[in-house]
C-alpha positions as CSV (number, residue, x, y, z in Angstrom):
1,M,14.3,4.1,-14.8
2,L,10.8,4.9,-13.3
3,E,10.9,8.9,-14.1
4,N,9.1,11.3,-11.1
5,I,9.6,9.3,-8.4
6,R,12.4,10.5,-6.1
7,S,10.6,9.8,-2.9
8,I,9.0,6.9,-1.4
9,L,7.6,6.7,2.8
10,I,8.4,2.5,3.9
11,G,6.2,2.1,6.7
12,M,5.8,-1.0,9.7
13,T,4.8,-0.9,12.9
14,E,5.8,-3.1,15.8
15,E,3.1,-4.1,18.1
16,G,5.4,-6.4,20.4
17,D,4.0,-10.0,18.5
18,A,5.0,-12.7,16.3
19,E,4.5,-11.2,12.6
20,E,5.7,-13.2,9.6
21,R,8.8,-12.0,8.0
22,S,8.0,-8.3,6.2
23,S,8.5,-7.9,2.7
24,V,8.1,-3.6,3.1
25,L,11.8,-3.1,3.1
26,A,13.1,-5.8,0.9
27,Y,10.3,-4.3,-1.6
28,G,10.7,-0.5,-0.5
29,L,14.7,-0.8,-1.4
30,S,14.2,-2.6,-4.5
31,L,12.2,0.0,-6.4
32,A,13.8,2.4,-4.4
33,R,16.9,1.2,-6.3
34,Q,15.4,1.1,-10.0
35,A,13.5,4.4,-9.5
36,D,17.2,5.7,-7.7
37,A,15.0,7.5,-4.8
38,H,15.7,8.4,-1.2
39,V,13.9,5.9,1.4
40,T,12.4,7.3,4.6
41,V,12.0,4.7,6.9
42,Q,9.6,4.7,9.5
43,A,9.7,1.9,11.8
44,A,6.8,2.9,14.8
45,S,6.3,2.0,18.0
46,L,2.6,1.7,19.8
47,K,3.3,3.2,23.0
48,L,0.7,1.2,25.2
49,T,-0.8,2.9,27.8
50,V,-3.2,1.8,31.4
51,P,-7.0,3.4,30.8
52,Y,-8.2,2.7,33.8
53,S,-7.2,4.6,37.0
54,F,-7.7,2.1,39.5
55,V,-5.3,-0.6,38.1
56,R,-3.1,2.3,36.9
57,N,-0.5,1.7,40.4
58,F,-0.6,-2.3,39.4
59,A,0.2,-2.1,35.6
60,E,2.0,1.4,35.4
61,G,5.2,-0.4,35.7
62,L,4.3,-3.3,33.8
63,V,2.9,-1.3,30.8
64,A,6.3,0.7,31.2
65,A,8.4,-2.5,30.4
66,E,6.5,-2.8,27.3
67,N,6.9,0.5,26.0
68,R,10.7,-0.3,26.4
69,R,11.1,-3.1,24.9
70,L,8.7,-1.9,21.8
71,D,10.3,1.1,21.6
72,A,13.8,-1.4,21.1
73,L,12.7,-3.2,19.0
74,A,11.6,-0.6,16.5
75,R,15.0,1.1,16.9
76,A,16.4,-1.9,15.6
77,V,14.1,-2.1,13.0
78,A,15.5,1.1,12.2
79,D,19.2,0.5,12.2
80,A,18.6,-2.9,10.5
81,S,16.7,-0.7,7.7
82,Q,19.1,1.7,7.4
83,R,21.8,-1.6,6.4
84,A,20.1,-2.6,4.4
85,A,19.6,0.6,2.4
86,A,23.5,1.1,2.6
87,A,24.0,-2.2,1.7
88,S,21.9,-1.8,-1.9
89,G,23.3,2.0,-2.5
90,V,20.0,3.9,-1.8
91,A,20.1,7.0,0.5
92,C,17.7,6.5,3.4
93,T,16.7,8.2,6.5
94,T,15.3,6.3,10.0
95,Q,12.5,7.5,12.0
96,A,11.8,5.5,15.1
97,P,9.4,7.2,16.8
98,Q,7.2,5.7,20.3
99,L,3.6,7.1,19.6
100,A,-0.3,6.1,20.5
101,Y,-2.2,5.1,18.0
102,P,-4.0,8.0,17.5
103,D,-0.5,10.1,16.6
104,L,0.8,7.3,15.4
105,I,-1.9,7.5,12.5
106,K,-1.2,11.2,11.8
107,S,2.6,11.1,11.7
108,F,2.6,7.9,9.5
109,T,0.0,10.5,7.2
110,S,1.4,13.8,7.1
111,L,5.0,11.8,6.5
112,A,3.9,10.2,3.3
113,R,2.3,13.7,1.8
114,A,6.5,14.8,1.3
115,H,6.4,11.4,-0.4
116,D,6.1,10.6,-4.1
117,L,4.5,7.3,-2.6
118,S,4.2,5.4,0.3
119,I,4.7,1.4,1.1
120,L,2.9,-0.9,3.1
121,D,2.9,-4.3,3.9
122,A,-0.7,-6.2,3.3
123,E,-2.2,-6.5,6.0
124,P,-5.2,-9.6,5.8
125,I,-7.0,-9.0,9.7
126,A,-9.4,-5.7,9.1
127,L,-9.4,-5.0,12.8
128,A,-5.1,-5.0,13.2
129,V,-3.6,-1.5,13.9
130,D,-1.6,-2.0,9.9
131,R,-5.1,-2.4,8.8
132,G,-6.1,0.6,10.1
133,L,-2.9,2.6,9.1
134,I,-3.9,1.6,5.4
135,E,-7.2,3.1,5.1
136,A,-5.7,5.9,6.9
137,M,-2.4,6.9,4.4
138,L,-5.2,6.1,1.0
139,M,-8.0,8.6,2.8
140,D,-5.7,11.5,4.8
141,S,-2.0,11.4,2.7
142,G,-3.2,12.9,-0.5
143,R,-0.3,9.7,-1.5
144,P,-0.9,7.1,-3.8
145,L,0.0,4.1,-1.4
146,I,1.9,0.1,-2.7
147,V,0.7,-2.3,-0.4
148,V,3.2,-5.4,-0.8
149,P,2.3,-9.0,0.3
150,Q,3.8,-10.9,1.9
151,G,7.2,-12.6,0.6
152,W,7.1,-10.2,-2.2
153,E,10.5,-8.8,-2.2
154,T,11.3,-7.9,-5.3
155,F,10.0,-5.1,-6.9
156,K,8.4,-6.1,-10.4
157,G,6.7,-3.9,-13.2
158,D,7.6,-5.3,-16.3
159,K,3.7,-6.0,-16.3
160,I,0.7,-4.4,-15.1
161,V,-3.1,-4.9,-15.0
162,V,-5.1,-1.4,-14.3
163,A,-8.5,-2.3,-12.7
164,W,-10.8,-0.1,-14.7
165,D,-14.4,0.9,-14.2
166,G,-14.8,4.3,-15.4
167,S,-14.7,6.2,-11.8
168,A,-12.5,9.4,-10.8
169,K,-11.0,6.7,-8.2
170,A,-9.8,4.9,-11.2
171,V,-8.6,7.8,-13.0
172,R,-6.9,9.1,-9.7
173,A,-5.7,5.8,-9.4
174,L,-4.1,5.5,-13.7
175,N,-3.0,9.0,-13.2
176,D,-0.8,8.3,-10.7
177,A,0.5,5.7,-11.5
178,L,2.0,6.7,-14.6
179,P,6.4,6.1,-14.1
180,F,4.8,3.0,-13.8
181,L,3.1,2.1,-16.5
182,R,5.2,4.2,-19.1
183,A,8.3,2.0,-17.3
184,A,6.2,-1.1,-18.3
185,T,6.7,-4.1,-21.2
186,Q,3.2,-4.7,-20.9
187,V,-0.1,-2.9,-19.8
188,E,-3.8,-4.7,-19.5
189,L,-6.9,-2.1,-19.1
190,V,-9.2,-5.0,-16.9
191,S,-12.8,-4.3,-17.0
192,V,-14.8,-6.5,-14.8
193,T,-18.4,-6.5,-16.6
194,G,-21.8,-8.1,-14.8
195,E,-20.6,-6.8,-11.5
196,K,-21.9,-3.6,-11.2
197,D,-23.1,-1.4,-14.7
198,L,-20.7,0.5,-16.4
199,A,-22.8,2.4,-18.8
200,H,-22.5,5.7,-17.8
201,T,-18.7,5.5,-16.9
202,V,-15.3,5.9,-19.6
203,P,-14.4,3.4,-20.9
204,G,-11.6,1.7,-21.2
205,A,-10.8,1.8,-25.1
206,E,-11.8,5.8,-24.4
207,I,-8.9,6.2,-22.1
208,A,-6.8,4.2,-23.7
209,P,-5.8,6.7,-26.2
210,H,-4.7,8.9,-23.0
211,L,-2.1,6.1,-21.8
212,T,-0.7,6.0,-25.6
213,R,0.3,9.3,-25.9
214,H,2.1,8.8,-23.1
215,G,4.0,5.4,-23.6
216,V,2.7,3.3,-22.5
217,P,1.5,0.3,-24.3
218,V,-2.0,-0.8,-23.8
219,N,-4.0,-3.2,-24.5
220,V,-7.9,-3.2,-23.4
221,L,-9.8,-6.3,-22.2
222,A,-13.6,-7.0,-20.3
223,L,-13.5,-10.0,-18.1
224,P,-16.7,-11.6,-17.1
225,V,-17.2,-11.0,-13.4
226,V,-16.1,-15.2,-11.2
227,N,-19.2,-15.7,-8.9
228,G,-20.2,-12.0,-9.0
229,D,-16.5,-11.5,-6.6
230,V,-14.8,-8.4,-8.8
231,A,-11.4,-9.2,-6.0
232,Q,-11.7,-12.9,-7.7
233,T,-11.8,-12.1,-11.3
234,L,-8.6,-10.1,-10.7
235,R,-6.6,-12.5,-8.5
236,N,-7.7,-14.8,-11.1
237,H,-6.5,-12.6,-14.2
238,A,-3.1,-11.7,-12.4
239,H,-2.4,-15.4,-11.1
240,L,-3.2,-16.5,-15.2
241,T,-1.2,-14.0,-16.7
242,R,2.1,-13.3,-14.1
243,T,1.2,-10.1,-13.4
244,D,4.0,-8.2,-11.7
245,M,1.4,-5.4,-10.1
246,I,-2.4,-3.9,-10.0
247,V,-3.5,-0.3,-10.2
248,M,-6.9,0.5,-8.5
249,G,-8.8,2.7,-7.2
250,A,-9.4,2.1,-3.3
251,Y,-13.3,2.4,-2.6
252,V,-14.8,3.4,0.9
253,H,-18.5,3.2,2.5
254,S,-20.0,4.5,5.6
255,R,-20.8,2.4,8.4
256,L,-21.5,3.0,11.4
257,R,-19.8,7.4,11.0
258,E,-16.6,5.3,10.3
259,M,-15.3,5.3,6.7
260,V,-14.5,1.8,6.1
261,L,-13.0,0.5,2.4
262,G,-15.5,-1.2,-0.1
263,G,-15.4,-5.1,-0.5
264,T,-13.3,-5.5,-3.8
265,T,-10.3,-3.2,-2.0
266,Q,-10.5,-5.4,1.6
267,S,-11.0,-8.5,-0.8
268,L,-7.6,-8.2,-2.1
269,L,-5.7,-6.5,0.5
270,R,-6.8,-9.9,3.1
271,N,-5.3,-12.1,-0.2
272,P,-3.1,-9.7,-2.8
273,P,-2.2,-11.8,-5.5
274,V,0.9,-9.4,-6.4
275,P,1.7,-5.8,-4.8
276,L,-1.4,-3.6,-5.5
277,L,-0.9,0.3,-6.1
278,L,-4.1,2.8,-4.7
279,S,-5.2,5.6,-4.7
280,Y,-8.5,6.9,-2.8
């Protein structure tokens, strides 16, 4: 059983678009069943507003009707989640608030702080609502986040790769992932070399004894970067070794006074080979 994971937040947003089948609920319930954890499902719908007063009279009725539709869809997701959890034998509570975008983000991040970890669907489009939610959850919740690729509906944690560069972000992710690492049968601490200077960071060989003391079966591996692309190097390795999860620290950069995720993180979110456990 996975130790010290007792409460899991599963987040879903209803925007009314035709979307691919979500994997986050099935994955989250599978994880909760193995951890014997309680699940909170928040299926929030995005509340639409009419921004300009001169079209308000014309548009108010249309917007109100669409908000009712989105609210009904989110409530249906919450109800279906409750039934799926009961069928899986998982204790579950559900919420289906309808909120404007800033309040939706605040609601998710605030709720995440009261859970051991959160789980969201991967979102390949950087400007989508769900991508903004991923960034906010990472930077503002203070909790680790698992991002689940489409089609990955069963939690597996036998083989885990930790993306290691010796930074503070990597250390945070490593320690947030300890419950998973202790339960794994194989853990690889992977450093990608040749892309940036790692001379002043903590080498994987020095952090490995820390993991061993925690009962983690760890191997240390250095991989040469493929065409200067760290994300693709990790992606290739995950496919080759049939990895179940990648653990990594999330990096951000300041752009036009906004915090955005760094290149490697963005690339892996666009095309994650396996579930990603991210910490900031």
